[in-house]
Backbone as JSON, one array per atom type, in Angstrom:
{
  "sequence": "XXXXXXXXXXXXXXXXXXXXXXXXXXXXXXXXXXXXXXXXXXXXXXXXXXXXXXXXXXXXXXXXXXXXXXXXXXXXXXXXXXXXXXXXXXXXXXXXXXXXXXXXXXXXXXXXXXXXXXXXXXXXXXXXXXXXXXXXXXXXXXXXXXXXXXXXXXX",
  "N": [[0.82, -1.2, 0.0], [1.96, 1.24, 0.78], [3.85, 1.56, -1.2], [2.23, 2.01, -3.45], [1.09, 4.47, -2.79], [3.39, 6.08, -2.75], [4.11, 5.96, -5.44], [1.9, 7.21, -6.61], [2.2, 9.76, -5.51], [4.6, 10.57, -6.75], [3.77, 10.53, -9.43], [1.78, 12.53, -9.42], [3.31, 14.78, -8.65], [4.97, 15.12, -10.85], [3.08, 15.52, -12.85], [1.95, 17.95, -12.13], [3.91, 19.89, -12.32], [5.37, 22.73, -14.09], [5.43, 22.8, -17.71], [8.3, 21.9, -19.73], [8.58, 22.24, -22.35], [9.28, 24.03, -25.31], [7.84, 26.26, -27.57], [8.89, 25.75, -30.46], [9.26, 26.92, -33.31], [8.42, 29.57, -32.95], [9.49, 30.42, -30.5], [12.72, 30.57, -29.16], [15.32, 28.95, -27.41], [17.84, 30.59, -25.44], [20.94, 31.17, -27.1], [24.07, 29.99, -26.17], [26.8, 32.2, -25.4], [29.38, 31.59, -26.41], [28.85, 29.63, -28.26], [29.23, 27.54, -31.13], [28.42, 28.0, -34.42], [28.18, 28.5, -37.7], [30.99, 29.73, -39.6], [31.56, 33.22, -40.35], [32.3, 36.33, -42.03], [33.78, 39.39, -40.78], [32.95, 42.85, -40.66], [34.58, 45.96, -41.08], [33.62, 48.84, -39.84], [34.76, 51.35, -39.61], [36.71, 51.76, -41.65], [35.19, 51.01, -43.73], [35.32, 48.46, -45.02], [36.01, 44.92, -45.36], [37.48, 43.11, -42.58], [39.05, 41.05, -43.39], [41.95, 40.12, -45.15], [42.44, 38.35, -47.1], [44.47, 36.44, -46.82], [44.58, 33.7, -46.79], [45.07, 31.96, -44.68], [43.09, 30.72, -43.18], [41.95, 29.07, -45.09], [44.03, 27.28, -45.65], [44.25, 26.03, -43.18], [41.86, 24.72, -42.8], [40.33, 21.68, -42.08], [38.52, 20.23, -43.66], [38.53, 21.42, -46.06], [36.71, 23.45, -47.01], [36.68, 26.06, -47.8], [37.33, 28.82, -50.0], [39.55, 31.26, -50.97], [40.61, 34.36, -52.27], [42.86, 37.09, -52.9], [43.35, 40.67, -53.42], [44.93, 43.76, -54.5], [44.51, 46.53, -52.34], [42.59, 49.27, -53.13], [42.12, 51.47, -51.49], [44.35, 51.66, -49.92], [46.32, 52.89, -51.43], [45.39, 55.49, -51.58], [45.55, 56.2, -48.97], [43.45, 55.84, -47.22], [43.12, 53.44, -45.93], [44.89, 51.05, -43.91], [45.44, 48.55, -44.77], [47.18, 46.66, -47.07], [46.49, 44.6, -48.79], [43.38, 43.09, -49.73], [40.42, 41.11, -49.34], [39.29, 39.41, -52.19], [37.63, 37.38, -53.35], [35.58, 35.12, -51.54], [34.49, 32.1, -50.44], [32.46, 29.88, -48.62], [31.59, 26.6, -48.08], [28.93, 25.61, -46.51], [27.76, 23.17, -46.34], [29.81, 21.36, -46.18], [31.29, 22.25, -44.05], [32.47, 21.65, -40.77], [32.22, 23.03, -38.44], [34.42, 23.52, -36.7], [35.92, 25.61, -35.7], [38.55, 26.22, -36.22], [39.32, 27.93, -38.28], [38.69, 30.43, -37.24], [40.47, 30.58, -35.11], [43.02, 30.58, -36.34], [43.09, 32.9, -37.8], [44.82, 35.8, -38.4], [43.94, 38.39, -38.33], [41.61, 38.63, -36.96], [39.26, 38.35, -38.46], [37.29, 36.54, -38.91], [34.41, 35.13, -37.49], [32.37, 33.04, -35.42], [29.02, 32.42, -36.17], [26.89, 33.1, -33.82], [24.11, 33.18, -33.59], [20.62, 32.27, -33.87], [20.04, 32.02, -36.53], [22.37, 31.11, -37.55], [22.37, 28.49, -36.84], [20.09, 27.35, -37.88], [20.06, 26.35, -40.65], [18.91, 25.19, -43.64], [18.38, 23.5, -46.71], [17.11, 22.62, -49.93], [18.77, 22.14, -51.99], [22.2, 21.53, -52.31], [23.82, 23.49, -53.37], [22.81, 25.88, -52.46], [23.93, 26.17, -49.99], [26.44, 27.16, -50.25], [28.2, 29.91, -49.49], [28.85, 33.24, -50.47], [31.04, 36.15, -50.58], [29.47, 38.5, -50.06], [27.21, 37.42, -48.74], [28.45, 36.31, -46.52], [29.34, 38.55, -45.18], [27.03, 39.92, -44.52], [25.61, 39.65, -41.99], [27.41, 40.82, -40.19], [27.61, 43.41, -41.22], [25.04, 44.27, -40.7], [25.15, 44.44, -38.0], [24.53, 42.32, -36.34], [26.32, 40.35, -35.58], [29.32, 40.64, -33.89], [32.81, 41.49, -33.35], [34.56, 39.4, -31.14], [35.91, 40.31, -28.14], [38.55, 39.63, -26.03], [38.27, 39.43, -22.49], [40.02, 41.66, -20.36]],
  "CA": [[0.0, 0.0, 0.0], [2.85, 2.41, 0.85], [4.44, 1.68, -2.53], [1.24, 2.6, -4.35], [0.98, 5.89, -2.43], [4.61, 6.76, -3.2], [4.05, 6.1, -6.9], [0.89, 8.24, -6.9], [2.82, 11.05, -5.17], [5.55, 10.88, -7.82], [3.0, 10.82, -10.63], [1.13, 13.84, -9.26], [4.31, 15.86, -8.63], [5.41, 15.31, -12.24], [1.95, 16.02, -13.63], [1.6, 19.31, -11.73], [4.98, 20.87, -12.55], [5.2, 23.42, -15.37], [6.07, 22.09, -18.83], [9.62, 22.37, -20.17], [8.51, 22.32, -23.8], [9.35, 25.36, -25.91], [7.15, 26.32, -28.87], [10.13, 25.97, -31.21], [9.45, 27.91, -34.38], [8.17, 30.94, -32.48], [10.31, 30.72, -29.32], [14.02, 29.9, -29.16], [16.12, 29.01, -26.19], [18.99, 31.46, -25.68], [22.14, 30.51, -27.58], [25.22, 30.37, -25.34], [27.63, 33.23, -26.03], [30.52, 31.0, -27.12], [28.37, 28.52, -29.09], [29.75, 27.56, -32.49], [27.51, 27.64, -35.51], [28.98, 28.51, -38.92], [31.83, 30.93, -39.67], [31.25, 34.31, -41.25], [33.32, 37.38, -42.04], [33.44, 40.59, -40.03], [33.02, 44.1, -41.41], [35.19, 47.08, -40.38], [32.77, 50.01, -40.13], [35.57, 52.57, -39.65], [37.31, 51.92, -42.97], [34.16, 50.55, -44.67], [35.83, 47.32, -45.77], [36.11, 43.77, -44.47], [38.74, 42.93, -41.86], [39.79, 40.0, -44.07], [42.9, 40.54, -46.17], [42.57, 37.29, -48.1], [45.78, 35.81, -46.65], [44.35, 32.28, -47.0], [45.46, 31.15, -43.52], [41.93, 29.9, -42.83], [41.78, 28.06, -46.14], [45.07, 26.26, -45.46], [44.04, 25.32, -41.92], [40.56, 24.04, -42.78], [40.55, 20.25, -42.26], [37.63, 19.65, -44.67], [38.75, 22.17, -47.3], [35.41, 23.99, -47.44], [36.83, 27.5, -48.08], [38.12, 29.29, -51.13], [39.86, 32.67, -50.7], [41.59, 35.05, -53.1], [43.08, 38.47, -52.47], [43.72, 41.65, -54.44], [45.46, 44.99, -53.94], [43.48, 47.4, -51.78], [42.68, 50.61, -53.71], [42.09, 52.47, -50.42], [45.7, 51.78, -49.36], [47.06, 53.85, -52.25], [44.92, 56.83, -51.25], [45.79, 56.45, -47.56], [42.22, 55.66, -46.44], [43.19, 52.18, -45.2], [46.24, 50.55, -43.63], [45.56, 47.21, -45.32], [47.69, 46.65, -48.44], [45.71, 43.62, -49.55], [42.01, 42.91, -49.25], [39.81, 39.91, -49.89], [38.61, 39.59, -53.48], [36.53, 36.42, -53.32], [35.59, 34.25, -50.35], [33.37, 31.18, -50.43], [32.45, 28.8, -47.63], [30.56, 25.6, -48.33], [28.4, 25.22, -45.21], [27.42, 21.76, -46.4], [31.01, 20.61, -45.82], [31.89, 22.8, -42.83], [32.18, 20.86, -39.57], [32.14, 23.97, -37.33], [35.51, 23.19, -35.78], [36.43, 26.86, -35.15], [39.98, 26.37, -36.52], [39.5, 29.12, -39.12], [38.65, 31.6, -36.35], [41.68, 30.58, -34.28], [44.23, 30.85, -37.12], [43.01, 34.2, -38.48], [45.69, 36.8, -37.77], [43.3, 39.7, -38.36], [40.3, 38.5, -36.29], [38.29, 38.69, -39.49], [36.27, 35.5, -38.97], [33.74, 34.82, -36.23], [31.32, 32.04, -35.54], [27.7, 33.02, -36.11], [26.24, 32.55, -32.63], [22.69, 33.5, -33.58], [19.84, 31.11, -34.3], [20.11, 31.87, -37.99], [23.57, 30.34, -37.83], [22.1, 27.08, -36.56], [18.91, 26.88, -38.61], [20.28, 26.38, -42.09], [18.47, 24.01, -44.37], [18.17, 23.79, -48.12], [16.8, 21.47, -50.76], [19.88, 21.96, -52.92], [23.47, 21.81, -51.63], [24.38, 24.71, -53.94], [22.34, 27.01, -51.65], [24.74, 26.24, -48.78], [27.72, 27.79, -50.57], [28.04, 31.34, -49.21], [29.88, 34.08, -51.07], [31.54, 37.24, -49.75], [28.37, 39.37, -49.62], [26.39, 36.7, -47.77], [29.23, 36.13, -45.3], [29.49, 39.85, -44.51], [25.73, 40.54, -44.28], [25.28, 39.71, -40.56], [28.29, 41.78, -39.55], [27.22, 44.75, -41.67], [23.78, 44.6, -40.03], [25.41, 44.58, -36.57], [24.02, 41.17, -35.59], [27.48, 39.61, -35.08], [30.44, 41.55, -33.72], [34.06, 40.89, -32.95], [34.66, 39.03, -29.74], [37.12, 40.85, -27.54], [38.87, 38.89, -24.81], [38.29, 40.29, -21.31], [41.39, 41.91, -19.87]],
  "C": [[0.86, 1.26, 0.0], [3.51, 2.64, -0.52], [3.49, 2.33, -3.52], [1.1, 4.09, -4.07], [2.21, 6.68, -2.88], [4.58, 6.96, -4.72], [3.01, 7.13, -7.32], [1.44, 9.63, -6.6], [3.78, 11.49, -6.27], [4.81, 11.28, -9.1], [2.36, 12.2, -10.55], [2.14, 14.98, -9.26], [4.82, 16.15, -10.04], [4.3, 15.93, -13.07], [1.65, 17.48, -13.33], [2.71, 20.34, -11.97], [4.8, 21.53, -13.92], [5.94, 22.69, -16.5], [7.42, 22.71, -19.19], [9.67, 22.51, -21.69], [8.53, 23.77, -24.26], [8.64, 25.28, -27.26], [8.18, 26.73, -29.91], [10.09, 26.99, -32.34], [9.28, 29.35, -33.92], [9.12, 31.34, -31.35], [11.6, 29.9, -29.4], [14.63, 29.98, -27.77], [17.31, 29.92, -26.47], [20.21, 30.65, -26.12], [23.29, 30.93, -26.66], [26.17, 31.29, -26.1], [28.76, 32.63, -26.87], [30.12, 29.79, -27.97], [28.93, 28.65, -30.5], [28.67, 27.16, -33.48], [28.38, 27.59, -36.77], [29.82, 29.78, -38.97], [31.28, 31.96, -40.64], [32.3, 35.39, -41.1], [32.83, 38.62, -41.31], [33.76, 41.84, -40.85], [33.63, 45.19, -40.53], [34.43, 48.34, -40.76], [33.59, 51.29, -40.24], [36.16, 52.81, -41.04], [36.36, 51.48, -44.09], [34.73, 49.5, -45.63], [35.92, 46.13, -44.82], [37.46, 43.73, -43.75], [39.64, 41.95, -42.6], [40.71, 40.59, -45.14], [43.08, 39.49, -47.25], [43.88, 36.54, -48.01], [45.74, 34.29, -46.79], [44.83, 31.39, -45.86], [44.32, 30.21, -43.13], [41.73, 28.78, -43.84], [42.8, 26.94, -45.98], [44.82, 25.43, -44.21], [42.77, 24.49, -41.89], [40.75, 22.54, -43.03], [39.65, 19.61, -43.32], [37.68, 20.42, -45.98], [37.45, 22.73, -47.86], [35.49, 25.47, -47.8], [37.65, 27.73, -49.33], [38.3, 30.79, -50.96], [40.85, 33.17, -51.73], [41.71, 36.49, -52.62], [43.43, 39.36, -53.66], [44.32, 42.86, -53.74], [44.32, 45.89, -53.47], [43.59, 48.79, -52.4], [42.68, 51.71, -52.65], [43.46, 52.65, -49.77], [46.51, 52.83, -50.12], [46.66, 55.28, -51.93], [45.12, 57.18, -49.78], [44.56, 56.3, -46.67], [42.27, 54.41, -45.57], [44.65, 51.79, -44.99], [46.48, 49.17, -44.21], [46.02, 47.27, -46.77], [46.88, 45.74, -49.33], [44.33, 43.52, -48.92], [41.43, 41.69, -49.95], [39.09, 40.26, -51.2], [37.41, 38.66, -53.57], [36.7, 35.54, -52.08], [34.32, 33.4, -50.43], [33.55, 30.2, -49.29], [31.29, 27.88, -47.99], [30.08, 25.1, -46.96], [27.97, 23.76, -45.19], [28.59, 20.87, -46.02], [31.6, 21.04, -44.5], [31.5, 21.95, -41.62], [32.2, 21.7, -38.3], [33.2, 23.72, -36.26], [36.15, 24.42, -35.14], [37.92, 27.08, -35.45], [40.22, 27.63, -37.35], [39.5, 30.4, -38.27], [39.95, 31.71, -35.57], [42.92, 30.97, -35.07], [44.22, 32.22, -37.79], [43.82, 35.24, -37.73], [45.02, 38.16, -37.62], [41.96, 39.72, -37.63], [39.17, 38.87, -37.24], [37.17, 37.67, -39.6], [35.71, 35.3, -37.57], [32.74, 33.72, -36.48], [29.98, 32.71, -35.32], [26.93, 32.4, -34.94], [24.81, 33.04, -32.47], [21.93, 32.26, -34.05], [19.87, 30.94, -35.8], [21.37, 31.12, -38.41], [23.38, 28.85, -37.6], [21.01, 26.52, -37.46], [19.09, 27.01, -40.11], [19.79, 25.07, -42.69], [18.2, 24.44, -45.8], [17.83, 22.5, -48.84], [17.95, 21.14, -51.7], [21.17, 22.35, -52.21], [24.14, 23.09, -52.15], [23.97, 25.94, -53.11], [23.14, 27.16, -50.36], [26.13, 26.8, -49.03], [27.52, 29.3, -50.46], [29.19, 32.12, -49.82], [30.2, 35.25, -50.13], [30.41, 38.12, -49.21], [27.5, 38.69, -48.56], [27.13, 36.5, -46.45], [29.4, 37.42, -44.51], [28.15, 40.44, -44.06], [25.39, 40.68, -42.79], [26.13, 40.74, -39.83], [27.96, 43.21, -39.95], [25.95, 45.21, -40.96], [23.97, 44.77, -38.51], [24.91, 43.43, -35.72], [25.14, 40.36, -34.97], [28.64, 40.59, -35.02], [31.7, 40.78, -33.36], [34.03, 40.57, -31.48], [35.98, 39.54, -29.21], [37.34, 40.15, -26.21], [38.86, 39.85, -23.62], [39.71, 40.45, -20.79], [41.49, 41.85, -18.38]]
}
């Protein structure tokens, strides 16, 4: 008899507690600050150009070879508007191949790559794999809009 009462008590305590279910499409749980989603490029608002110089360090370090980077001479360097001699010309990341290892962020000497720690960085789906290949404009869009910023280490 005591066992039956204990089981009823457990059943009632579980039945009366508030639900832990989240209405997913409308409500999201908060993403942890250091969560890794997919990499994207950062925009320098002061010089109105990307931080990326196209040095290809990220491309060489990528274990799945999902990046393609080329560089060109920076026209703003000749006029003195920018301190960067070279600037990125083309940049592609194939999110279908990316394994979100964060190595590209760690090897970047210019802190030009960050991991997209918003829900849009996690909720990528497509019917065609070609739609998962992001070009320079798509990679810079979140940073230009101010949704993703450079992470600065606390001192």
